[in-house]
LOLUM-461342 format. One record per residue (C-alpha): residue number from 1; residue in three letters; chain; x, y, z. Coordinates in nm, 3 decimals. Layout:
N
R   num   residuo   cadena         X         Y         Z
R   NUM       Ala        A         X         Y         Z
...
This chain:
291
R   num   residuo   cadena         X         Y         Z
R     1       Met        A    15.124   -16.669    11.448
R     2       Ala        A    14.849   -16.554    11.665
R     3       Thr        A    14.509   -16.699    11.616
R     4       Ser        A    14.205   -16.483    11.534
R     5       Ser        A    13.958   -16.430    11.816
R     6       Ser        A    13.656   -16.380    11.561
R     7       Leu        A    13.366   -16.622    11.597
R     8       Ser        A    13.269   -16.874    11.338
R     9       Phe        A    12.921   -16.842    11.181
R    10       Phe        A    12.823   -17.177    11.311
R    11       Thr        A    12.947   -17.107    11.664
R    12       Ser        A    12.718   -16.814    11.701
R    13       Ser        A    12.480   -16.804    11.996
R    14       Ile        A    12.173   -16.839    11.784
R    15       Phe        A    12.270   -17.196    11.712
R    16       Leu        A    12.364   -17.283    12.077
R    17       Thr        A    12.116   -17.397    12.328
R    18       Ser        A    12.085   -17.196    12.648
R    19       Ser        A    11.839   -17.141    12.922
R    20       Ser        A    11.753   -16.806    12.778
R    21       His        A    11.623   -16.951    12.456
R    22       Lys        A    11.294   -17.117    12.485
R    23       Pro        A    11.202   -17.388    12.235
R    24       Leu        A    10.926   -17.297    11.990
R    25       Ser        A    10.578   -17.430    12.055
R    26       Pro        A    10.449   -17.703    11.817
R    27       Thr        A    10.153   -17.487    11.740
R    28       Leu        A    10.381   -17.219    11.602
R    29       Leu        A    10.554   -17.456    11.375
R    30       Arg        A    10.224   -17.587    11.232
R    31       Pro        A    10.160   -17.473    10.876
R    32       Ser        A     9.858   -17.246    10.838
R    33       Ser        A     9.718   -17.490    10.583
R    34       Leu        A     9.678   -17.753    10.858
R    35       Lys        A     9.483   -17.523    11.091
R    36       Ser        A     9.116   -17.624    11.112
R    37       Pro        A     8.895   -17.374    10.921
R    38       Lys        A     8.643   -17.163    11.106
R    39       Pro        A     8.285   -17.274    11.062
R    40       Leu        A     8.065   -17.049    10.859
R    41       Thr        A     7.812   -16.920    11.101
R    42       Leu        A     7.507   -16.715    11.012
R    43       Thr        A     7.283   -16.477    11.195
R    44       Ala        A     6.911   -16.397    11.153
R    45       Glu        A     6.831   -16.035    11.092
R    46       Leu        A     6.480   -15.957    11.214
R    47       Ala        A     6.355   -15.607    11.093
R    48       Thr        A     6.012   -15.458    11.138
R    49       Leu        A     5.896   -15.261    10.838
R    50       Pro        A     5.611   -15.015    10.812
R    51       Val        A     5.323   -15.094    10.563
R    52       Leu        A     5.187   -14.789    10.378
R    53       Ser        A     4.864   -14.760    10.164
R    54       Phe        A     4.851   -14.606     9.825
R    55       Thr        A     4.758   -14.278     9.990
R    56       Gly        A     5.062   -14.289    10.220
R    57       Asp        A     4.886   -14.379    10.537
R    58       Lys        A     5.042   -14.639    10.775
R    59       Val        A     4.808   -14.941    10.783
R    60       Gly        A     5.026   -15.191    10.961
R    61       Glu        A     5.364   -15.354    11.004
R    62       Thr        A     5.553   -15.656    10.865
R    63       Phe        A     5.897   -15.809    10.923
R    64       Leu        A     6.187   -15.946    10.733
R    65       Asp        A     6.355   -16.244    10.878
R    66       Leu        A     6.662   -16.307    10.653
R    67       Lys        A     6.989   -16.494    10.687
R    68       Ser        A     7.290   -16.262    10.728
R    69       Ala        A     7.659   -16.318    10.753
R    70       Leu        A     7.849   -16.217    11.064
R    71       Pro        A     7.962   -15.858    11.084
R    72       Asp        A     8.326   -15.960    11.045
R    73       Thr        A     8.255   -16.155    10.724
R    74       Ala        A     7.957   -15.977    10.573
R    75       Arg        A     8.172   -15.720    10.401
R    76       Ala        A     8.386   -15.981    10.241
R    77       Val        A     8.093   -16.191    10.125
R    78       Val        A     7.906   -15.898     9.967
R    79       His        A     8.225   -15.770     9.814
R    80       Arg        A     8.305   -16.100     9.651
R    81       Ala        A     7.951   -16.132     9.506
R    82       Ile        A     7.944   -15.782     9.357
R    83       Ile        A     8.287   -15.827     9.214
R    84       His        A     8.153   -16.157     9.052
R    85       Asp        A     7.861   -15.974     8.908
R    86       Leu        A     8.057   -15.682     8.776
R    87       Gln        A     8.337   -15.883     8.630
R    88       Asn        A     8.107   -16.127     8.448
R    89       Lys        A     7.947   -15.832     8.284
R    90       Arg        A     8.267   -15.741     8.099
R    91       Arg        A     8.249   -15.841     7.742
R    92       Gly        A     8.628   -15.879     7.693
R    93       Thr        A     8.613   -15.762     7.330
R    94       Ala        A     8.873   -15.482     7.361
R    95       Ser        A     9.160   -15.555     7.118
R    96       Thr        A     9.463   -15.372     6.980
R    97       Leu        A     9.724   -15.452     6.709
R    98       Thr        A    10.091   -15.508     6.790
R    99       Arg        A    10.363   -15.381     6.545
R   100       Gly        A    10.360   -15.730     6.379
R   101       Glu        A     9.978   -15.705     6.317
R   102       Val        A     9.961   -15.345     6.180
R   103       Arg        A     9.955   -15.337     5.803
R   104       Gly        A    10.255   -15.186     5.628
R   105       Gly        A    10.600   -15.085     5.770
R   106       Gly        A    10.789   -15.356     5.579
R   107       Arg        A    11.033   -15.119     5.405
R   108       Lys        A    11.301   -14.931     5.598
R   109       Pro        A    11.201   -14.566     5.604
R   110       Tyr        A    11.551   -14.419     5.538
R   111       Pro        A    11.908   -14.549     5.535
R   112       Gln        A    12.070   -14.655     5.851
R   113       Lys        A    12.357   -14.406     5.832
R   114       Lys        A    12.453   -14.051     5.709
R   115       Thr        A    12.103   -13.896     5.781
R   116       Gly        A    12.176   -13.754     6.119
R   117       Arg        A    11.844   -13.910     6.249
R   118       Ala        A    11.781   -14.198     6.474
R   119       Arg        A    11.795   -14.532     6.314
R   120       Gln        A    11.449   -14.678     6.222
R   121       Gly        A    11.361   -15.007     6.081
R   122       Ser        A    10.994   -14.981     6.037
R   123       Thr        A    10.726   -14.704     6.032
R   124       Arg        A    10.500   -14.925     6.239
R   125       Thr        A    10.712   -14.906     6.556
R   126       Pro        A    10.518   -14.817     6.875
R   127       Leu        A    10.710   -14.487     6.890
R   128       Arg        A    10.547   -14.349     6.576
R   129       Pro        A    10.178   -14.253     6.513
R   130       Gly        A     9.999   -14.541     6.341
R   131       Gly        A    10.227   -14.796     6.473
R   132       Gly        A    10.158   -15.095     6.697
R   133       Val        A    10.067   -15.098     7.063
R   134       Val        A    10.292   -15.234     7.331
R   135       Phe        A    10.113   -15.465     7.573
R   136       Gly        A     9.772   -15.358     7.456
R   137       Pro        A     9.448   -15.541     7.544
R   138       Lys        A     9.348   -15.861     7.375
R   139       Pro        A     9.008   -16.048     7.380
R   140       Arg        A     8.986   -16.241     7.694
R   141       Asp        A     8.727   -16.411     7.927
R   142       Trp        A     8.682   -16.217     8.249
R   143       Ser        A     8.426   -16.443     8.403
R   144       Ile        A     8.471   -16.589     8.754
R   145       Lys        A     8.262   -16.838     8.954
R   146       Ile        A     8.103   -16.812     9.290
R   147       Asn        A     7.913   -17.068     9.491
R   148       Arg        A     7.536   -17.049     9.475
R   149       Lys        A     7.491   -17.046     9.851
R   150       Glu        A     7.740   -16.760     9.883
R   151       Lys        A     7.561   -16.556     9.633
R   152       Arg        A     7.226   -16.612     9.791
R   153       Leu        A     7.392   -16.520    10.128
R   154       Ala        A     7.528   -16.197     9.991
R   155       Ile        A     7.186   -16.088     9.850
R   156       Ser        A     7.012   -16.168    10.187
R   157       Thr        A     7.285   -15.978    10.372
R   158       Ala        A     7.249   -15.672    10.149
R   159       Val        A     6.873   -15.665    10.182
R   160       Ala        A     6.895   -15.707    10.559
R   161       Ser        A     7.144   -15.421    10.585
R   162       Ala        A     6.912   -15.207    10.383
R   163       Ala        A     6.621   -15.255    10.610
R   164       Glu        A     6.665   -14.909    10.760
R   165       Asn        A     6.583   -14.754    10.436
R   166       Thr        A     6.315   -15.007    10.335
R   167       Ile        A     5.935   -14.940    10.334
R   168       Val        A     5.658   -15.172    10.235
R   169       Val        A     5.379   -15.038    10.011
R   170       Glu        A     5.052   -15.212     9.943
R   171       Asp        A     5.004   -15.350     9.582
R   172       Phe        A     4.932   -15.036     9.378
R   173       Ser        A     4.911   -15.197     9.033
R   174       Asp        A     4.516   -15.171     9.019
R   175       Glu        A     4.536   -14.795     9.102
R   176       Phe        A     4.751   -14.737     8.786
R   177       Glu        A     4.534   -14.970     8.574
R   178       Lys        A     4.230   -14.730     8.642
R   179       Leu        A     4.417   -14.452     8.458
R   180       Glu        A     4.332   -14.398     8.097
R   181       Lys        A     4.691   -14.376     7.996
R   182       Pro        A     5.021   -14.406     8.191
R   183       Lys        A     5.138   -14.083     8.356
R   184       Thr        A     5.475   -14.018     8.505
R   185       Thr        A     5.325   -13.722     8.712
R   186       Glu        A     5.094   -13.963     8.876
R   187       Phe        A     5.376   -14.205     8.989
R   188       Ile        A     5.586   -13.912     9.112
R   189       Ala        A     5.289   -13.797     9.320
R   190       Ala        A     5.253   -14.141     9.461
R   191       Met        A     5.637   -14.147     9.545
R   192       Lys        A     5.593   -13.823     9.735
R   193       Arg        A     5.301   -13.962     9.939
R   194       Trp        A     5.519   -14.245    10.043
R   195       Gly        A     5.791   -14.007    10.160
R   196       Leu        A     6.017   -14.071     9.868
R   197       Asp        A     6.228   -13.808     9.680
R   198       Pro        A     6.219   -13.865     9.303
R   199       Lys        A     6.577   -13.737     9.276
R   200       Glu        A     6.711   -14.004     9.511
R   201       Lys        A     6.785   -14.359     9.371
R   202       Thr        A     6.490   -14.572     9.456
R   203       Thr        A     6.447   -14.957     9.375
R   204       Phe        A     6.111   -15.107     9.354
R   205       Phe        A     6.096   -15.495     9.404
R   206       Met        A     5.765   -15.650     9.284
R   207       Leu        A     5.672   -16.002     9.188
R   208       Glu        A     5.507   -15.866     8.878
R   209       Val        A     5.510   -15.512     8.727
R   210       Ala        A     5.194   -15.409     8.549
R   211       Asp        A     5.225   -15.247     8.205
R   212       Lys        A     5.091   -14.910     8.316
R   213       Val        A     5.315   -14.912     8.618
R   214       Lys        A     5.611   -14.988     8.405
R   215       Leu        A     5.522   -14.712     8.144
R   216       Ser        A     5.459   -14.454     8.417
R   217       Ser        A     5.779   -14.507     8.589
R   218       Arg        A     6.022   -14.566     8.301
R   219       Asn        A     6.095   -14.194     8.248
R   220       Ile        A     6.230   -14.150     8.595
R   221       Gly        A     6.608   -14.200     8.567
R   222       Thr        A     6.663   -14.265     8.934
R   223       Leu        A     6.417   -14.554     8.961
R   224       Lys        A     6.458   -14.928     8.903
R   225       Met        A     6.185   -15.178     8.878
R   226       Leu        A     6.294   -15.527     8.979
R   227       Thr        A     6.119   -15.861     8.980
R   228       Pro        A     6.245   -16.207     9.110
R   229       Arg        A     6.409   -16.272     8.774
R   230       Thr        A     6.600   -15.942     8.756
R   231       Leu        A     6.685   -15.912     9.135
R   232       Asn        A     7.054   -15.847     9.159
R   233       Leu        A     7.302   -15.728     9.422
R   234       Phe        A     7.423   -15.408     9.241
R   235       Asp        A     7.074   -15.240     9.224
R   236       Ile        A     7.011   -15.329     9.593
R   237       Leu        A     7.345   -15.174     9.704
R   238       Asn        A     7.316   -14.876     9.465
R   239       Ala        A     6.973   -14.763     9.587
R   240       Asp        A     6.910   -14.508     9.853
R   241       Lys        A     6.559   -14.643     9.927
R   242       Leu        A     6.420   -14.998     9.874
R   243       Ile        A     6.040   -15.031     9.826
R   244       Leu        A     5.879   -15.382     9.882
R   245       Thr        A     5.518   -15.514     9.862
R   246       Pro        A     5.371   -15.755    10.107
R   247       Glu        A     5.405   -16.039     9.842
R   248       Thr        A     5.776   -15.963     9.795
R   249       Val        A     5.838   -15.971    10.171
R   250       Asp        A     5.684   -16.317    10.171
R   251       Tyr        A     5.913   -16.411     9.884
R   252       Leu        A     6.225   -16.281    10.058
R   253       Asn        A     6.131   -16.455    10.381
R   254       Gly        A     6.071   -16.774    10.194
R   255       Arg        A     6.376   -16.774     9.973
R   256       Tyr        A     6.639   -16.593    10.179
R   257       Gly        A     6.495   -16.647    10.530
R   258       Val        A     6.613   -16.863    10.816
R   259       Asp        A     6.360   -17.134    10.733
R   260       Phe        A     6.507   -17.187    10.387
R   261       Glu        A     6.706   -17.516    10.385
R   262       Gly        A     6.761   -17.661    10.054
R   263       Glu        A     6.711   -17.624     9.683
R   264       Thr        A     6.374   -17.566     9.529
R   265       Glu        A     6.214   -17.669     9.202
R   266       Asp        A     6.250   -17.333     9.035
R   267       Glu        A     6.614   -17.274     9.172
R   268       Asp        A     6.785   -17.297     8.840
R   269       Gly        A     6.530   -17.061     8.670
R   270       Glu        A     6.558   -16.795     8.949
R   271       Asp        A     6.934   -16.821     8.946
R   272       Ala        A     6.926   -16.758     8.572
R   273       Gly        A     6.712   -16.464     8.646
R   274       Glu        A     6.955   -16.325     8.881
R   275       Glu        A     7.218   -16.347     8.621
R   276       Glu        A     6.981   -16.181     8.373
R   277       Gly        A     6.922   -15.903     8.619
R   278       Ser        A     7.299   -15.848     8.658
R   279       Glu        A     7.335   -15.832     8.290
R   280       Gly        A     7.066   -15.560     8.268
R   281       Ala        A     7.240   -15.346     8.536
R   282       Val        A     7.574   -15.343     8.350
R   283       Glu        A     7.409   -15.217     8.030
R   284       Asp        A     7.300   -14.915     8.214
R   285       Glu        A     7.618   -14.853     8.399
R   286       Ser        A     7.897   -14.955     8.162
R   287       Ser        A     7.746   -15.012     7.815
R   288       Asp        A     8.013   -14.791     7.658
R   289       Ala        A     8.307   -14.970     7.806
R   290       Ala        A     8.442   -15.270     7.597
R   291       Glu        A     8.671   -15.405     7.843
């Protein structure tokens, strides 16, 4: 009987050593988990900003010297921080009833046979109106965590990237305190003197918002007033224009600048303020969504 000339699986050329097959390099066989991680490097973004008076005249210049992530990692850092803010705002109260939780449906609606209809065992089946929901949402916790330094780096990177659309205005609280009563028209007129369009989304960042300034600006739907306790990443990224004061420039350089090295005494309070500001932003954007 003639023997078959077919090759066996284990005699295939891929299992035979030859000069044409080069051995794999040890670095290619090394698992990815054993590779040394790349060190996190930061850059300093120095931006020169014009300083305007209350009348809109340029009176000087100032600078922002903030820490910023590298261009190849900045997008990921900011994205992770904004996802952290938006996801932690979800209340997670959405809830539905399954067919076992809906009231009623214990009696068989009609006999199994001799009706000509499809067999049914309950009126609360998901196929019927008033029945249960299949794989519906249940209350859950959507919160995630992020490192404090990573969150701070995301905010400083966002502010540094918005330097092109940022101007500095001298403190104008005293000018509005001189008014007999708050007027939205006065605030809109001041915005136009500063070269701002009231129809564009504008974010003001001030150390303290005076009462008449708050009342004069609250009817402008495209405007946000932020303080160090309400500073959040969403309002920075969502704004077309960012308005600072000389005091807030010093605050940003001190807290998010290259000279900042460690924790401060009011670190916990300000971090709690950032979370409070994030919660305030969600109430305006998605208060009607119980996710």
